[in-house]
Structure formats: structure tokens, C-alpha cells
N, C-alpha and C positions, 0 to 999 in steps of 0.2 A: 516342296521345291528342291531340286537336285542340289548337291554339293558344287558342282561347277557352276552353276548359275549364281549361286550364293556369293560364291567367292571369286567371281570372275574380274572384279576391279582389282583384287589383290594379284590375282594371276597375271594381269596384264601389266602390272606394275613391276612384278617380280621378272616377267619376260624383257620389259623395257631395261632393267638393271642389268640384267644377263646380256642383252646385246650390247649395251654401253660398255661394261667393264669387262666382262668375262669373255668377248670373242677376241681372237687374235687380230692384230691390226693390219694385216694384208687383207682380212675379208671386211672391215669395217670400210674401206676405199670404195666398195662394190656399191652400185646404185641401189640395187635391190635391198641391201642392208640398211643404207640410208633411208629409203623409203619406209621400211618397215620401223624404223626408229621414230621417224616423223610422225607415222600413223599411229603407233602405240602411245607416243608422247601426247598427240592431240586428243585420242580417246580418253585416256587416261586424265588428263587434265579437263576435258570437257564433264567428264563423270564427278570429278571432285567438285567442281565450281557449281554445275547445274543441279546435281543431285538427282540426276535422272540418267538412265542408259542412253548411249550415242545412238541407239536405234531409234528412238523417238524424235530424234533432231530433224529429219525430213518431214515430218507431220507437223512440227512446230514452224518448221520455215513455210510449208504450205499454208498454214492457217494465218500466218502473218502476211503473206503476199496475197491472199484472197481476200482480205477485209476490204470493206467498202472505203472510199476516200471521204474526206470530211466533207460535210454539207455546208451550205451558205451559212445556216444557223450557227453551226459549231464553231467555224473559223472565218470570222468575218474579214481577218486582215489579209488572209492569204487566198481565199477563195475567189476566183473568176468565172463568171458564167462563160461556158465554152463558145456560146452565139455571139456575146457581146465581144469577146476576145477575139474571134476571129474578123468581126467588123472592123475592130481596130488595127488589126494586122494587115488585113487585105483591103480595106477600105471600101467595102461593099455598101 
């Protein structure tokens, strides 16, 4: 594994600290700098909390959204049969 890939979290945190503390104040008001600060803060925070790279977040979201819903047997209080629900709604 390369040195850059191994220490990417520390590099992102160092860049964030550099942007927040060491950039002159007239540059801090620009939207691009603010956007970079927000993106770096989110990326660093995500990696610290989730213990995985930010690049795996889209696949995690995709897996969560593609899961099947609850079956009738699993969740009897919240499951409604679509046919009976449409009969109740539209009085067919």
C-alpha cells in the first residue's frame, strides 16, 4: 500500500486544519474555500466515525436502498397488503 493511501485520513485532517487556521481571512469568505472546508470536514468525520473510507459510502447506501421491504410475517403491525389497501382507499 502506498504511503499516500495509508495516511490519507491524516492528510485530509491536516488540509482541513490548514484551510481553517492558516488561510487569510479574505480567502475564507469565498464559496469554493467554504465548500472545500465542508467537504473535508464531512469526509474526515465520516471516516473517523464509520472506520471505513468515504469511497465505500455509495455502495453502502445502494445496498440499504435495494433491500426488500418487510414481509407480512416479519412485521404484522405495519404491513398492509397492497390489494386490500387499494380496496379500502378506492372502495372497489
